[in-house]
C-alpha positions as CSV (number, residue, x, y, z in Angstrom):
1,M,-196.9,-15.2,-175.4
2,A,-196.6,-13.7,-171.9
3,P,-196.8,-10.1,-171.9
4,K,-194.0,-7.5,-171.3
5,R,-193.3,-6.1,-168.1
6,G,-192.9,-2.1,-167.4
7,P,-189.5,-0.9,-166.7
8,L,-190.7,-0.2,-163.2
9,K,-191.8,-3.4,-162.4
10,T,-188.6,-5.0,-164.1
11,I,-186.4,-2.8,-161.6
12,V,-188.9,-3.6,-159.0
13,A,-188.0,-7.8,-159.4
14,Y,-184.5,-7.2,-159.9
15,A,-184.6,-5.4,-156.7
16,A,-186.8,-7.9,-154.4
17,G,-184.4,-10.4,-155.9
18,G,-181.3,-8.7,-155.1
19,I,-182.9,-8.1,-151.7
20,A,-183.6,-11.6,-151.2
21,A,-180.1,-12.9,-152.4
22,L,-178.1,-10.7,-149.6
23,T,-180.3,-11.3,-147.1
24,L,-179.5,-15.7,-147.8
25,G,-175.7,-14.9,-148.4
26,A,-176.0,-13.3,-144.8
27,F,-177.9,-15.4,-143.3
28,L,-175.6,-18.3,-144.6
29,F,-172.5,-16.3,-143.6
30,A,-174.1,-16.1,-139.8
31,W,-174.6,-19.4,-140.2
32,S,-171.6,-21.1,-141.4
33,G,-169.5,-19.3,-138.4
34,L,-167.5,-17.8,-140.6
35,Y,-167.0,-14.6,-138.7
36,N,-165.1,-14.6,-135.5
37,V,-166.9,-12.9,-132.7
38,A,-163.9,-13.4,-130.4
39,A,-163.4,-10.2,-128.1
40,S,-159.3,-11.1,-128.6
41,D,-159.9,-10.8,-132.7
42,G,-161.6,-7.9,-132.8
43,H,-163.8,-6.8,-136.2
44,W,-163.3,-6.1,-140.0
45,G,-162.1,-2.8,-140.5
46,I,-165.7,-1.8,-142.4
47,V,-168.0,-3.3,-139.4
48,E,-166.7,-1.6,-136.6
49,Y,-166.8,1.7,-139.0
50,A,-170.1,0.7,-140.2
51,L,-170.7,0.2,-135.8
52,A,-169.8,3.3,-135.0
53,F,-171.3,5.7,-138.5
54,V,-174.3,3.7,-136.6
55,M,-174.2,4.9,-133.2
56,Q,-172.8,8.6,-133.9
57,N,-175.8,9.0,-135.7
58,S,-178.1,7.6,-133.5
59,V,-177.1,9.5,-130.3
60,E,-177.1,12.7,-132.7
61,S,-180.8,12.4,-133.9
62,R,-181.7,11.3,-130.3
63,A,-180.3,14.3,-128.6
64,M,-181.9,16.9,-130.8
65,T,-185.0,16.8,-128.3
66,I,-182.6,17.7,-125.4
67,D,-182.0,20.6,-123.5
68,A,-179.4,20.8,-121.8
69,P,-179.0,23.1,-118.1
70,R,-176.2,25.1,-117.3
71,L,-172.7,23.1,-116.5
72,D,-171.5,25.9,-114.2
73,D,-172.2,24.5,-110.7
74,N,-170.0,23.3,-108.9
75,D,-172.6,21.3,-106.4
76,R,-173.2,19.1,-109.9
77,I,-169.3,18.6,-110.7
78,V,-168.5,17.7,-107.0
79,L,-171.9,15.0,-107.1
80,G,-171.0,14.1,-110.9
81,A,-166.9,13.4,-110.0
82,G,-168.3,10.7,-106.7
83,A,-170.6,9.0,-109.2
84,Y,-168.3,8.9,-112.1
85,H,-165.7,7.2,-109.3
86,S,-168.7,4.4,-108.4
87,G,-169.8,3.7,-111.9
88,C,-167.7,4.9,-114.0
89,A,-163.9,5.2,-113.4
90,W,-163.2,1.8,-113.1
91,C,-164.1,1.0,-117.5
92,H,-162.9,4.9,-118.2
93,G,-159.7,5.2,-116.0
94,A,-160.0,9.2,-114.3
95,P,-157.3,11.3,-113.6
96,G,-154.6,9.6,-111.7
97,M,-156.4,6.1,-112.5
98,P,-155.8,4.2,-115.2
99,R,-158.3,1.6,-116.8
100,N,-158.0,-2.0,-115.1
101,P,-156.8,-4.0,-117.3
102,V,-160.0,-6.4,-118.1
103,T,-161.5,-3.2,-119.6
104,R,-159.3,-3.0,-122.1
105,S,-159.4,-6.2,-122.7
106,M,-163.4,-5.9,-123.9
107,L,-164.6,-4.9,-127.5
108,P,-164.9,-2.4,-128.1
109,A,-162.4,-1.0,-125.3
110,P,-163.8,1.9,-123.1
111,P,-162.3,5.0,-124.1
112,D,-159.7,6.4,-121.5
113,L,-162.0,9.4,-120.7
114,S,-159.5,11.7,-118.8
115,A,-157.3,11.5,-122.6
116,D,-159.5,10.9,-125.1
117,M,-163.5,12.8,-124.6
118,R,-164.4,12.9,-127.6
119,E,-166.2,16.1,-129.1
120,W,-170.1,15.1,-128.2
121,K,-172.3,17.7,-127.2
122,D,-174.0,18.4,-123.9
123,E,-176.8,17.1,-124.9
124,E,-175.5,13.7,-126.6
125,L,-173.4,13.1,-123.2
126,F,-176.8,13.2,-121.6
127,W,-177.6,11.1,-123.7
128,I,-175.4,8.2,-123.8
129,V,-175.1,8.1,-120.0
130,K,-178.6,7.9,-119.7
131,H,-179.6,5.1,-122.4
132,G,-176.0,3.7,-122.8
133,I,-175.0,1.9,-126.3
134,K,-176.2,-1.3,-127.3
135,Y,-173.4,-3.9,-127.9
136,T,-170.8,-2.1,-126.4
137,G,-170.9,-3.1,-122.5
138,M,-171.9,0.8,-121.8
139,P,-174.8,-0.1,-119.5
140,A,-178.3,2.5,-119.5
141,W,-178.5,4.9,-116.1
142,V,-180.2,2.8,-113.5
143,S,-182.8,4.9,-112.7
144,Q,-184.4,6.4,-116.2
145,R,-186.2,9.2,-114.1
146,R,-183.7,11.3,-112.1
147,D,-182.1,13.2,-115.2
148,D,-180.6,15.1,-112.1
149,E,-178.3,12.7,-111.4
150,V,-177.2,12.6,-115.2
151,W,-176.7,15.8,-115.5
152,A,-174.1,16.1,-112.7
153,V,-171.9,13.4,-114.4
154,V,-172.3,14.9,-117.5
155,T,-171.1,18.2,-115.7
156,F,-167.7,16.5,-114.5
157,L,-167.0,14.8,-117.9
158,R,-167.0,18.5,-119.2
159,R,-164.3,19.2,-117.1
160,I,-162.4,15.8,-116.8
161,G,-160.4,16.3,-119.9
162,S,-158.5,19.3,-117.9
163,T,-158.2,17.9,-114.5
164,D,-155.3,16.7,-112.6
165,A,-154.7,13.7,-110.5
166,A,-154.8,15.4,-107.2
167,T,-158.1,17.6,-108.5
168,Y,-159.7,14.4,-109.1
169,R,-158.6,12.9,-105.9
170,A,-160.1,15.8,-104.0
171,L,-163.6,15.7,-106.2
172,A,-165.0,12.5,-106.5
173,L,-163.6,11.1,-103.2
174,G,-162.6,13.5,-100.7
175,F,-161.8,12.7,-97.2
176,A,-162.3,9.5,-98.0
177,E,-158.8,8.2,-97.6
178,T,-159.5,9.1,-93.6
179,S,-159.4,6.0,-91.6
180,E,-159.9,5.2,-88.3
181,S,-161.2,2.2,-85.9
182,G,-165.0,2.3,-84.7
183,R,-166.2,4.1,-88.1
184,D,-164.5,1.9,-90.8
185,I,-167.8,1.1,-92.3
186,A,-168.2,5.0,-93.5
187,I,-165.0,6.0,-93.8
188,D,-162.3,3.3,-94.2
189,E,-161.0,2.9,-98.2
190,G,-159.6,-0.1,-97.1
191,S,-163.7,-1.4,-96.8
192,I,-166.2,-2.2,-99.3
193,E,-167.1,0.1,-102.1
194,A,-170.1,0.8,-101.6
195,A,-169.0,1.8,-97.9
196,V,-166.3,4.0,-99.0
197,A,-169.0,6.1,-100.6
198,C,-171.2,7.0,-97.5
199,V,-167.6,9.8,-96.8
200,R,-167.1,10.5,-100.6
201,C,-170.4,11.9,-100.5
202,H,-171.6,12.8,-97.0
203,G,-168.6,13.9,-95.0
204,A,-168.0,12.4,-91.5
205,D,-167.3,13.4,-88.1
206,G,-167.7,17.5,-88.4
207,R,-167.1,18.0,-92.4
208,G,-170.4,17.2,-93.8
209,P,-171.5,17.0,-97.7
210,R,-169.0,18.6,-100.0
211,S,-172.4,18.8,-102.3
212,A,-175.4,20.8,-101.2
213,L,-177.0,18.2,-103.6
214,V,-176.6,15.9,-101.3
215,P,-178.6,15.4,-97.9
216,V,-176.8,15.6,-93.9
217,L,-177.2,12.2,-92.5
218,H,-175.6,13.9,-89.2
219,G,-177.5,12.9,-86.7
220,Q,-180.6,11.5,-88.5
221,P,-182.7,9.2,-87.0
222,A,-180.9,5.6,-87.5
223,E,-184.3,3.9,-88.1
224,A,-185.1,6.7,-91.0
225,L,-181.6,6.1,-92.9
226,I,-182.1,2.4,-92.7
227,E,-185.6,2.4,-93.7
228,A,-183.8,4.8,-96.9
229,L,-181.0,2.5,-97.5
230,R,-183.0,-0.8,-97.6
231,A,-185.4,1.3,-100.1
232,Y,-182.5,2.3,-102.2
233,A,-181.1,-1.4,-102.5
234,D,-184.8,-2.9,-103.2
235,G,-184.9,-0.9,-106.2
236,K,-188.1,1.0,-104.6
237,R,-186.0,4.3,-103.6
238,E,-184.5,5.7,-107.1
239,S,-181.6,7.0,-107.6
240,G,-178.5,5.8,-110.4
241,V,-176.1,6.7,-107.4
242,M,-177.6,5.6,-104.4
243,Q,-179.5,1.9,-105.7
244,P,-176.3,0.1,-106.4
245,L,-174.5,1.4,-103.7
246,A,-177.0,-0.1,-101.3
247,N,-177.2,-3.5,-103.2
248,D,-173.9,-3.6,-102.2
249,L,-174.4,-3.5,-98.7
250,T,-175.2,-6.1,-96.3
251,P,-178.2,-5.8,-93.5
252,E,-175.2,-5.3,-91.2
253,D,-173.1,-2.9,-92.9
254,I,-176.5,-1.1,-93.4
255,E,-177.4,-0.8,-89.7
256,R,-173.8,-0.2,-89.3
257,V,-173.7,3.1,-91.2
258,A,-176.8,3.9,-90.2
259,G,-176.0,3.7,-86.7
260,Y,-173.1,5.6,-86.9
261,Y,-174.3,8.9,-88.9
262,A,-177.1,8.6,-86.0
263,S,-174.1,9.6,-83.8
264,L,-172.7,12.5,-85.0
265,P,-173.8,15.6,-84.3
266,A,-174.5,18.3,-87.0
267,P,-171.7,19.8,-89.3
268,P,-171.1,23.2,-89.5
269,G,-173.3,24.9,-92.5
270,K,-171.8,26.4,-95.6
271,G,-175.2,27.2,-97.3
272,S,-176.3,26.5,-100.5
273,G,-175.9,30.8,-102.0
274,P,-178.6,32.8,-102.7
275,S,-182.1,32.1,-103.3
276,G,-184.0,34.6,-104.4
277,A,-186.5,32.5,-101.6
278,N,-188.6,33.9,-98.5
279,P,-187.6,31.8,-95.4
280,D,-190.4,33.9,-93.2
281,N,-193.0,32.2,-95.3
282,G,-191.3,28.6,-95.6
283,R,-191.4,29.0,-91.2
284,A,-195.3,29.7,-91.8
285,I,-195.5,26.6,-94.4
286,F,-193.4,24.4,-92.1
287,E,-194.8,25.2,-88.8
288,Q,-198.7,25.5,-89.5
289,G,-198.7,24.3,-93.0
290,D,-201.3,25.5,-95.5
291,A,-204.9,24.5,-95.5
292,A,-206.6,26.1,-97.7
293,N,-204.6,24.3,-100.6
294,G,-204.3,20.9,-98.4
295,I,-200.7,21.2,-97.2
296,P,-200.1,19.8,-93.7
297,A,-197.5,21.4,-91.4
298,C,-194.2,20.0,-92.4
299,I,-192.5,20.2,-88.6
300,T,-195.6,16.8,-87.8
301,C,-193.4,14.6,-89.6
302,H,-189.6,16.0,-90.0
303,G,-189.7,17.5,-86.5
304,D,-188.1,17.0,-83.3
305,E,-190.7,15.0,-82.3
306,A,-191.5,12.8,-85.0
307,L,-191.5,9.3,-85.8
308,Q,-187.9,8.1,-85.6
309,T,-188.5,6.4,-89.2
310,Y,-189.0,10.0,-90.8
311,P,-186.1,12.4,-91.5
312,R,-185.6,15.6,-89.8
313,L,-185.1,18.5,-92.0
314,A,-183.3,21.4,-89.8
315,G,-180.6,22.2,-91.1
316,Q,-180.8,20.4,-94.1
317,N,-179.1,21.9,-97.5
318,R,-181.5,24.1,-99.2
319,R,-180.9,22.9,-102.4
320,Y,-181.2,19.1,-101.9
321,V,-183.9,19.8,-100.1
322,D,-186.0,21.5,-103.4
323,A,-185.2,18.7,-105.3
324,Q,-185.8,16.4,-103.6
325,L,-189.6,18.1,-103.3
326,R,-189.6,18.4,-107.4
327,L,-189.0,15.0,-107.3
328,W,-191.8,14.0,-105.5
329,K,-194.1,16.4,-107.3
330,A,-192.8,14.7,-110.4
331,E,-193.7,11.4,-108.8
332,T,-190.0,10.1,-109.7
333,T,-189.9,7.4,-106.2
334,R,-193.8,6.3,-106.6
335,H,-193.4,2.8,-104.6
336,T,-192.4,3.3,-101.3
337,E,-194.7,4.4,-98.6
338,A,-192.9,7.9,-98.2
339,A,-193.8,8.5,-102.1
340,A,-197.8,8.0,-100.9
341,I,-197.8,10.8,-98.0
342,M,-194.9,12.8,-100.1
343,A,-195.9,13.2,-103.4
344,P,-199.6,15.2,-103.1
345,I,-198.2,17.6,-100.3
346,A,-195.5,18.5,-103.2
347,R,-198.2,18.6,-105.8
348,A,-200.0,21.2,-103.7
349,L,-196.9,23.3,-103.3
350,S,-196.1,25.7,-105.4
351,D,-192.6,26.2,-107.0
352,E,-192.1,29.9,-104.8
353,Q,-193.3,27.5,-102.2
354,I,-190.5,24.6,-102.5
355,R,-187.8,27.8,-102.7
356,D,-189.4,29.0,-99.5
357,V,-189.5,26.1,-97.4
358,A,-186.0,24.9,-98.5
359,A,-184.3,28.2,-97.2
360,Y,-186.1,27.7,-93.9
361,V,-184.8,24.7,-92.7
362,E,-181.2,25.2,-94.4
363,S,-181.6,28.2,-92.3
364,L,-182.2,26.4,-89.1
365,R,-178.3,24.7,-89.0
366,A,-176.9,28.1,-87.5
367,N,-178.9,27.1,-84.8
368,A,-177.6,23.1,-84.1
369,P,-175.2,22.2,-82.3
370,A,-171.3,22.1,-84.4
371,A,-169.6,19.5,-84.5
372,S,-166.1,19.7,-83.1
373,Q,-163.5,20.4,-85.7
């Protein structure tokens, strides 16, 4: 006579049997092809609810360890608007710009964020933009190391619901509507989308970048610009904004846009606002370096007499230089020849020295010839 099983063993046995039956049933259902995977048919209500429930809780739990910066930064708003227009608006729409009909046939259909901005927390929006969502068509940010760019998009998203069409166009497109013969690769809205983005972010003619987080390209050596664009296109230099745009440019386009910006005189400077920095200390580091800490003089590679493959820093936006040095310091971009030079130097610089150098190079714009208006 077989020994009797205890209550616990009986429960475990029934549970195991139930799980096995459910697993087998799920497999047979999937194998049968009864569930219609057509995007035109939509999900069953219970499936749609389950997917939304899993997604919401997954995002909430993973965003708990994220600390959001202040999002009342106009430079971030402008940069985020440009990035949104390039990479997000086609699916999610924008004020005065409805979603493409193709995206409305996706399953799930991307929400129109200008009209239907869900009440996500800042940290949750950051996680979604950075990592994307499986099974939705929402991609991850191209560069997983550029949190600064992701926060710029989040900063803009916080305002998209209260932004009208005219304001959106001013933020996202700037003066991209300008079109003049001979400069189409950089400023003609009728040319490819990647080329239009040049003027949206970097300006043209007598107009510099509208965001201090964006570099001034006017007057930079064409060789330096070509090298940078090729590095972005090849994925050696990381940026979720620049990599897709540079990848869309042909080699001829890269040479044309580099030549155009190299021909421009410096734009008038607007400054980046107070920084609490010491430009005099920045000048000493820029011109003489800091031998005690192994920091060479910046002017050696970034002055007027330097090689044409190196960018010039005189008059560059302070906030951009500050941010780039911190990216070098964090080894965000590790696959270019410049990284081998700049990363050790940036690591040797203190936070105060970075602020001082950035403030000094921005101050040099006042001495540069301004472009005609």
